[in-house]
VORONU-687397 format. One line per 4 residues: their letters; for each residue y, x, z of N, C-alpha, C. Coordinates in steps of 0.05 Angstrom, whole numbers. Each point is the difference from the previous one (the first is absolute). Layout:
A) Y:X:Z:Y:X:Z:Y:X:Z  ...
END
This chain:
MDFQ) 2380:1907:2180:-22:-19:8:-25:21:-5  -18:0:25:-28:26:3:-19:-17:-6  -22:16:-2:-21:-13:-6:-9:-29:20  3:8:26:-12:-21:13:21:-34:-3
DVVR) 24:6:-8:17:-25:-5:-20:-10:-22  -3:15:-24:-12:-5:-24:-28:-18:8  -19:15:16:-20:-9:13:8:-33:8  18:-2:16:2:-21:25:4:-30:-26
RRRM) 21:12:-25:4:-19:-23:-15:-10:-13  -27:11:-7:-18:-4:-17:-10:-23:7  1:-26:-13:-21:-21:2:-1:-19:-25  -13:-20:-1:-9:-13:-27:27:-12:-5
VRRY) 9:-10:-22:25:-20:-5:-8:-18:-17  0:-26:3:-7:-19:-21:20:-19:-16  25:3:14:23:-9:-9:22:14:-12  5:5:-29:26:15:-9:24:-13:-9
DVGR) 13:14:-4:30:-12:-11:-3:1:-24  -11:-19:-19:-15:4:-31:25:5:-11  21:-6:6:23:5:-20:12:29:5  -12:18:17:12:29:0:-21:16:-15
AVPE) 4:7:-18:-15:20:-15:-9:29:14  -22:16:6:-3:16:8:10:21:-23  18:23:6:11:14:-21:-24:13:-15  9:11:-22:-24:14:-16:-3:28:11
EIVE) 19:13:6:-9:28:17:-18:-1:15  1:-25:22:-12:2:22:-27:-8:-17  -7:-19:-18:-21:-6:-10:-14:22:-9  13:17:-18:-14:29:-9:-8:16:25
RILD) 14:0:20:-3:15:19:-29:-6:19  -3:-28:1:-23:-9:2:-26:6:-10  8:-10:-25:-23:15:-19:-3:30:-4  17:13:2:-11:24:-3:-12:16:24
NALR) 4:-16:25:-12:12:24:-33:-10:-6  -3:-30:-7:-27:-14:-2:-18:21:-22  15:11:-20:-18:16:-8:-6:27:5  7:12:18:-7:17:17:-19:-2:23
APSA) -13:-22:-5:-25:-4:24:-15:19:-4  -20:8:18:-24:16:0:-18:-20:-19  -13:19:-13:-24:-8:-14:-19:14:-4  -21:-9:5:-27:23:-4:-4:10:-26
GFSQ) -1:23:-1:-6:19:-24:25:1:-18  25:-9:11:22:-13:-14:-4:-19:-22  -12:-20:7:-14:-13:-19:27:-20:-8  12:-6:15:21:-14:0:-6:-31:-10
GFGY) -17:-13:8:-8:-22:-10:9:-25:9  29:1:2:12:-23:4:23:-14:-18  6:-21:0:18:-12:-23:22:-20:19  19:-4:-10:21:-21:10:14:-15:-25
LVLD) -1:-31:8:15:-17:-11:24:-3:9  24:-1:-3:32:-4:12:6:-19:-13  2:-24:16:17:-27:-12:23:1:18  23:-1:-17:25:6:12:23:-27:-8
NQED) -14:-16:-18:19:-28:0:-13:-27:10  13:-21:3:-16:-24:4:-16:-15:-16  2:4:-25:-22:-11:-10:-22:13:-1  -2:21:-1:-21:16:2:-18:-7:23
IARF) 18:5:26:-16:-4:27:-1:-29:2  6:-20:-14:-3:-25:2:-30:-2:-12  -3:6:-25:-25:5:-16:-22:16:19  3:19:15:-15:12:12:-13:-21:29
RDSA) 20:-17:9:-10:-24:16:-14:-14:-14  5:-10:-22:-16:-20:-9:-35:13:-12  4:20:-6:-23:15:-2:-22:2:24  18:7:24:-17:9:25:-1:-35:11
RPDV) 4:-19:-8:5:-21:17:-36:-15:-1  -14:5:21:-26:-17:-1:6:-26:3  -21:-16:-15:-8:-30:1:2:-13:34  -15:13:18:-6:-10:25:24:12:19
EPEN) 13:-14:16:20:12:17:13:31:-11  18:-10:-18:17:19:-12:19:10:34  12:-17:14:15:9:15:-8:23:16  -28:5:4:-4:22:18:0:28:-19
WLAA) 5:0:-20:5:22:-16:25:12:1  13:20:9:21:12:-4:2:7:-28  -19:5:-13:0:10:-34:5:-25:-19  0:-35:16:12:-16:-17:22:-14:12
NVET) 6:15:19:30:-9:14:26:25:-2  -9:23:-7:22:26:2:30:-8:-18  20:0:18:15:2:-20:25:23:5  6:15:-12:9:34:5:7:7:-25
PLLI) 24:21:1:15:10:-19:-20:24:-17  -20:13:10:-15:12:-11:-27:0:18  -18:3:-21:-30:-2:10:-14:26:-23  -17:8:19:-16:28:-12:-25:-6:6
VVHS) -13:-6:-22:-39:-4:4:-14:30:-8  -14:5:26:-9:29:-7:-28:-9:-3  -9:24:-20:-33:-9:-12:-11:24:1  -29:3:6:-13:24:4:-18:-3:-29
NKDA) -4:27:-8:-16:0:-21:-27:24:0  -16:-11:5:-28:7:15:-6:22:-27  4:-9:-30:-19:16:-9:21:29:-12  19:4:11:13:21:2:-11:26:20
YLDR) -10:-17:25:-18:18:8:-30:7:-1  -9:-21:-16:-26:6:-5:5:23:-26  15:-6:-18:0:22:-25:17:32:13  13:-7:24:3:33:14:-23:16:12
YAEP) -13:-23:11:-19:17:16:-30:-1:-18  3:-4:-19:-26:9:-24:11:27:-19  23:14:9:10:22:-11:-16:28:10  2:13:-9:-20:30:4:9:5:27
DKGH) 22:5:12:12:8:26:-5:-10:26  -6:-27:-15:-10:-20:27:-23:1:13  -19:11:-19:-31:-2:4:-17:-22:-4  14:-15:-12:-22:-33:-7:-1:2:-28
DDRS) -26:-8:-10:0:-2:-35:-2:-24:-2  8:-19:8:-2:-31:-8:21:-14:17  6:-29:-3:21:-12:7:-7:-19:24  -21:6:12:-9:-19:21:18:-3:20
EDWW) -7:-22:12:18:-9:27:-15:4:22  -27:7:2:-17:0:17:8:18:24  10:25:-10:10:20:21:25:-1:14  13:-22:-11:28:2:11:-7:-12:29
PVPY) 10:5:21:-5:-15:34:20:-16:2  22:-2:-17:19:-26:0:13:0:-25  14:-25:-12:14:0:-20:23:16:0  2:24:-3:28:18:-5:18:-7:-11
WDID) -7:-16:-26:19:-12:-16:17:-16:18  -12:-23:6:16:-26:17:16:20:27  -16:21:14:9:10:22:39:14:-12  -3:15:-20:18:22:-15:26:-22:-11
AGMS) -14:-29:-8:25:-17:-4:13:-14:19  -18:-3:24:12:-12:28:19:21:8  -7:28:2:20:19:9:26:3:-18  -2:-6:-25:23:-8:-19:12:-16:8
ALLI) -13:-23:10:14:-23:11:20:-2:24  -13:20:12:17:1:35:20:21:-14  -1:15:-14:23:15:-10:14:-15:-8  0:-24:-13:22:-21:-9:12:-13:20
LQTA) -14:-8:21:8:-13:23:17:20:9  0:24:12:12:16:11:20:12:-7  4:-7:-32:23:16:-10:18:-26:1  -10:-26:-3:13:-22:1:19:-1:23
VDEG) -20:1:20:20:3:26:18:20:6  -9:17:-10:22:27:9:29:-4:-19  -4:-17:-19:23:-9:-18:12:-22:14  -8:-7:21:16:-24:18:-13:-33:-18
LGAC) -20:1:-13:-11:-21:-10:-25:-13:21  -2:-19:-7:-27:-16:22:-22:0:-38  -23:-3:15:-28:5:-21:-25:-18:16  -15:-8:-18:-22:-12:15:-24:7:-20
FFGL) -27:8:7:-22:2:-16:-10:-29:-6  -14:-2:-17:-26:-23:5:-13:-5:-18  -20:-14:1:-22:-1:-24:-3:-22:-20  -11:0:-21:-3:-19:-24:-28:-21:12
PADR) 4:-18:-8:-23:-15:9:-23:7:-28  -29:8:10:-16:19:-22:-10:-14:-23  3:-36:4:-10:-14:-24:31:-5:-18  18:10:7:26:1:-18:6:23:-16
IPVY) -13:26:8:3:21:-8:-2:0:-38  -19:-10:-8:2:-5:-26:21:-10:-14  10:-26:11:22:-9:-11:23:16:4  5:13:19:25:22:5:-10:25:-23
REQF) -28:2:-9:7:26:-15:4:-11:-26  -2:-25:-8:-1:-10:-19:36:-3:-12  7:-14:21:30:-8:2:22:28:-6  -19:25:14:19:28:-4:-11:15:-10
GVPD) -18:-6:-16:-15:24:-19:-6:19:12  -10:0:23:-23:16:21:-20:10:-18  -4:26:3:-29:6:-8:-21:-1:15  -21:-3:-4:-23:-11:15:-9:23:22
NFMP) 2:27:-14:0:27:22:16:2:22  22:-15:-4:17:2:22:0:-31:18  -5:7:28:-8:-20:20:21:1:17  16:-26:0:24:1:19:-7:-4:33
IGAI) 13:21:12:-16:0:24:14:-18:20  29:-4:-6:16:-12:11:24:-6:-13  22:-8:11:30:-7:-9:16:4:27  25:13:-7:19:3:16:25:-6:-10
SIGY) 11:-23:20:22:-9:-5:24:18:17  17:-1:-18:23:18:17:32:-10:-7  19:5:11:27:-16:7:11:8:22  27:-12:-1:15:-2:21:-2:-24:17
SDEP) -10:8:31:-8:-22:15:13:-19:2  -9:-28:2:12:-25:2:-10:-13:27  -10:10:20:-13:-11:23:10:18:22  1:-10:28:5:14:21:-12:20:9
PRNL) 7:14:8:-24:26:12:-21:-8:18  -23:8:5:-14:-6:21:-10:23:13  -6:-10:27:-10:25:15:-37:-7:10  -13:15:-18:-27:1:-1:-14:20:26
SKRR) 17:5:15:-14:27:11:-19:-10:26  7:-34:4:-22:-7:23:-29:-4:-9  -3:-4:-30:-19:-8:-14:-9:28:-4  7:27:1:-14:25:-11:-23:8:20
KPVD) -21:8:-14:-21:2:18:3:27:23  -8:9:16:-2:21:17:-9:29:-20  15:17:4:-16:23:-9:-18:10:3  -16:-4:23:-25:9:10:-20:-29:-17
DLVH) 6:-16:-5:-19:-16:-13:-6:11:-29  17:14:-12:3:4:-26:-10:31:-6  8:17:16:4:33:3:-23:9:20  -17:12:-10:-24:11:9:-6:28:3
RGRW) 5:18:16:3:32:-2:-26:3:14  -15:27:-20:-20:12:7:-29:-16:-3  2:-30:8:-20:-14:-11:6:-29:1  -9:-14:-8:5:-30:-4:-2:-14:25
TS) -28:3:16:1:-14:26:-5:30:19  -2:-11:27:-10:18:18:-27:-8:13
END
């Protein structure tokens, strides 16, 4: 399979064969690739909670289930054989960039133009998604309801300095293939060369 075949197959999957576990060697490959994501200053301010049994995944659903309209949240309804929650750790970046070789003498966030801790964690999430697809699996990135994050933290013992930026369900797809090519925006609407507007 060439690169274009892989790109064409990339899609978010929401229904999985829950009875078919993801082999451990694939899980390890997914995590190994995630750990190699770029990180500003090689801060490596990301962390992952891996849930691979149905009891833990049910506990995740319960912790993510909001009181109002829980049906609108994939986090509250996800059924999957493998779930990886991706976290960013801002402190790792603030600490790293307060070191002498980085030219700052404090841990201020003020000079950061964007939150690189979240961006880098997002890049690691993309590597998880790409590796899953390359292994013939389906995957879907989704967010947690903000007001349920404290409950999630308490349920799984997640330290306060690790922020869940989202979760990724992974498994063997149990839904028919979809063709979303008609919904894809034209390249010229998204890619601007030389200058944004003429």
